[in-house]
N, C-alpha and C positions, 0 to 999 in steps of 0.2 A: 289916493287909493282908487278913486273912481277913474282917474285917467289911466292908471296902470291896468285896471281890469278891462277897459275898452280897447286898449291898444294891443293885446295878444302877443303877436310875434315880435313887435317892436319892443315891448317891455322886456321880453326874454332876451332879445339881442342886447338891449341896453344893460340888463343885469350882467350878461357875460362880459361886456366891455368894462363895467365897473369892477367886476371881480378880477379881470385881467390887469387892471391898473393897480390893484392891491398886491400883485405878485412882484417879486423882485425880478429885475431884468435878466434874461437868459444870456448865458455866455455866447460869445461869437461863434464858437465851433458848433454848439448845439443849434444855433439859428441856421447855420449853413446846412446842417444835416436835415433840419425840418424843411428847408426850401428844396433840397434835393429830393426828399421824400415826396413833397407835393408835386414836383415836376415829374417824377417817375410815375406817380399815380395818374397824372393827366395823360402821360404817354400810353399807359396800359389800359385806359378806359376803353371798353369795347365800342366800336363804331355801330351806329344804328343799322339794323338790317332792313332791307327794302324788298318786298315781294310784289311783283307786278302780275296781275291776273287779267288775262284777256277774256272778255265776255263775248258771247255770240251776238250776231247782228240783231236778232229778234229780241234779245233781252236788253239791249242797250237803250231802247225807247222808254223803258220804265223810269219813273221819276227817281226811284231809289238809286238806280244805276247811274243816272245822270249826276246825281249829287255825289255819289261815291267816286266818280271819275275825277272830280275836282278837289274833294276833301280827303286827305289821307286819314286813316284811322289806325289806332294803336291796337295790336293783337299780341299781347303777352311776349315776354322776353325781349322787348324792345323792337319787335318786328313791325315795320310800317307796311300796311297793305294798301296798294294803289290799284284801283280798278279802272282799266282803260277801255273805252268804247270805241268802235270804229267811226271813221269820219262819215259825215252825212252822205257823201257821194257813193259810199260803198254799202250803205244800209240796205238798199234794195236788192243787192246781189246775195245769192245763197251762200251760207257759210260753208267753208271747207275745213276738214280737220288739218291741223298743223302738222301732226306726225306723219300722216300719209304722204304729204308733199316732201318731207325730209327723208323718209325711208325708201321712197320709190326710186329705183335705179334702173337704168336701161341695161338690157342684156349686153354683155361684152361681145364684141365682134372679133373674129380671128382671121388671119390671112390664110390663104389656101395652103401655103407651105409653112410648117411649124418647126422652129428650132427649139430643141429641148436640152436641158442640163439635168441629167439624172445622176445625182450623187457625184458630180464632177466629171461624168462622161457625157460627151455631146452626141446628139442624134438629130437627124433631119428627116422629116416624113410629111406626108400629106395630112391635112385635117380630116379628110374622109377616112383615112386609115385608122386614126384614133377613135373615130365615131362608128366603126364598122358594126360593133355589137352594142345595142342600146343599154342593156342592163349591166354595164361594166363601169368601173371607177373612172377609166380614161374617158369614156363617152360623157360621163357626168361632169368631169373636170372641164372638158372643152365644150360643154353645151352652152356656155355664156352665162349661166346662172351663178357661177362661183368665181371668186377672185383667186387668181393664180399668181404667186410672186414671181419676179424675174430677177435674174442675176445682173451683174454690172454690164454685160454685153447685150441685155435685152432678151435673153433666152428664157423660156418658161422653165421654172425650177421645180423638180420633183425630188423630195428628200428620201431617196431610196437608193440602194446599191445598184449601180448601172451595169454590173458584170453580166447579167442575164437579160437585160432589157432588150438587147438586140434579138434574142430568141422570141421575145414577146411580139416585137414588131414584125418579124418574119412570119409568124403565124397569122397576124392580122392582115398582112399583105397578101399572102398566097397560101395560107394553111400549112406552111412548112413546120415540121416537128423537129425538136433538137436531137442531138446524138444521145445515145443511151447513157453515157456517163454524165450528162447534164440534165437528165430527165427529172431527178428528184429536186434539184435546185430550181429549175424552171417551174416545177409544180408548185413550190412554195410561193414563187413570184406570181403565178397565175391565181393562187388563192388570195394574195394581197390585192391584186387588181380586179378580182372577182370576174374572171373571164371563163364563164361556164363551158363553152365549146372546147377551149383548150384543155381544161381540166378533164373533161370526158375523153378527149383524144389521148391524153397522157396516161390516164388510168387503164387504157386498153392495150398498152404496150409494156414491155419489160423495162425496168424491174418492178413497176408499180402493179402490174397484173399479178405477179407472184406475191407481192406484198399483201394484196387483197385476199388471196387464198390463204396465206399464212395467218393473217389476222382473223380470218373466219375460224381457224383452228384455235388460236389463242383466246378467242371469245368464250370457248368452253371452259377456260380457267380464269374466272373473274379475279382471282387473287394473284395472277401472274405478275403484274407490275409491282404490287406490294412486296412480293417475295424477291423480285429482282432488286428492289431498293434495299431489302434486308440483307441480301448477299453483299452488296457494296458496303453498307454500314458496318456489318460484322467484320469484313475483311479489313476495312480501314482502321477500325478500332484495335484489332489484334496486331496489325502492322505497327501502329503507333505505340502500343504498349510494349512490344518486344523490340522496337527500333529496328525492324527488319525490312528488307526489300520486298518481301512477299508475305502472304498469309494464306493459310489453308483452312478450309471448313468442310464439313460433311453435309451433303445434300441427298435426300431421299427422293427418287423419281420413280413412280410406279403408275402404270396405266390402269390396272385393275387388280383386285384381290385374287391372287393365285391360290391354289390349294396349299395349305400351310405346311403340310408334311408330305413326303412321297407316299406314305401309307394312305392318305386321304384321296389321292388322285383316282385310283380305280373305282371309287364309289360313284363317280360322276362321269357322264358321257361327254361333257364339254369342260372347258377351262372355267367357265362361269358357273356358279352354283348359288343356291339360295339357302338362307338359314332363317329360322324364326327370330323374332325380335329378342327373345330371352337369350338365345344362343349367340346372336350377333353382339350383344353387350359383353359377353365373356371374351370376345376377341377384339374389342375396341381398345386401342392403345396408341401411344405416340412413340415413334422411333426416336432413339437418342441421337438426334441430328440437329443441325442448325436451322435448316429450311426443308420443307416437304412440298413436293408437287405431286398431285394426283388425288383420286383417280379421274379419268375422263373417258368418254365414249366417242371414239373417232378412229379412222383408219390409221392416222399418224401414230407412231409408236414412241417409245421412250427416247430413242436416238434422235428422232425429229425434234422433240422438245429440248433435248440437250443442245442440239444445233441452234435452236432459237435463243437459248440462254447465252451461249458463247457469242453468237453474232450480235445480239443486242448489247452485250457488254462491250464488244469491240466498237460498236457505233459510238459509245461514250468514251472511247479511248482507253479502255481497260482491257489488259491482256489476261485471258482466263484459259486455263487448261483443266481438263477433267479426265478422270479414270475411275473405273469401277473397282472398289476395294472389297466387295463381298456383299453379304445380305445382312439385314438387321439381326436375324437369329435370336430375337428376344423370346424368352419362354413365356407362354401365355397361360396355358392350363393343360395338365396331364402331359401328353406327348406332342402338344401343338406348339409350334415355333413360328415367328414371323419371318417370311422369306422375301420381304421387299428389298430391292437392290439399293445399295448405298454407293454414292459417288463422292470422290474427293476432288474438290475444286481448289486450284492454286491460282490465286490472284496476284499478279506481279504489278507493282506500282511504279517501278522505274528500272 
């Protein structure tokens, strides 16, 4: 008894061995499965993880660091932490951050003549042409601070449609502007490359000058884009429901509230007139149409807005025709009727 109590683990191992002897021998197949299980477990045992920590030169002289440099220590999850100190001949030199030496890269140098591959279209130009204006994307790309990929032939590659890149280079070379039918497309490319002088020059010629004037008028109608989308959605839904080639919808377009009946006109010296708040509420109503535009205060009239609607739909590839079919003529109160004009829009889908 005394011997078993003093021998701890040996006694328990011996007990397991004696118990194993009392069991009947295992079948050969079971023994084979056990061996395979043990071998598989040995293969799947995780390898010890080692983490190496580099300490600074000033801290390596401490006794604790010196001891930790030679003796590995265990740090949870089987990770062995090894602390390495610099060699004696480097201890006197000032320590330098490791990351700074890895991340420091010299600026890329470019030849004087640059070969470009812009979306599969090849161009050749001078480096000074690409750097003509500092605050542009091209100047930043070829400043040497950024990496630019190359194609198989060594040309610098720009992942952009090259159809209008020649117009960009012509402006950078000698300030040449594109033909009128290319102005809009070149303007989009100039926005991408952030070429401010080219953008300013393009916006001062047609058709962009007219577009700026037109947009100033449309800004008076903050709901314009939403109403345009509504016209498209309603026309598409009706055409799909009727399985038709086109769809029709009613649109009310009015610039200002006109006198509601001919009898009211002589009472006012102008077409614009004022009513009290209580009277105005009596005339508030919604015309029985799909979309309503108005009112607005500008020289541009109803026909100008109708032109904007049709042309903007055409820009999206949608054919639209419109014609006036009368007025709202909705009875409001007593002998007052709404005289807002109503237009029928025909949207053709194919």
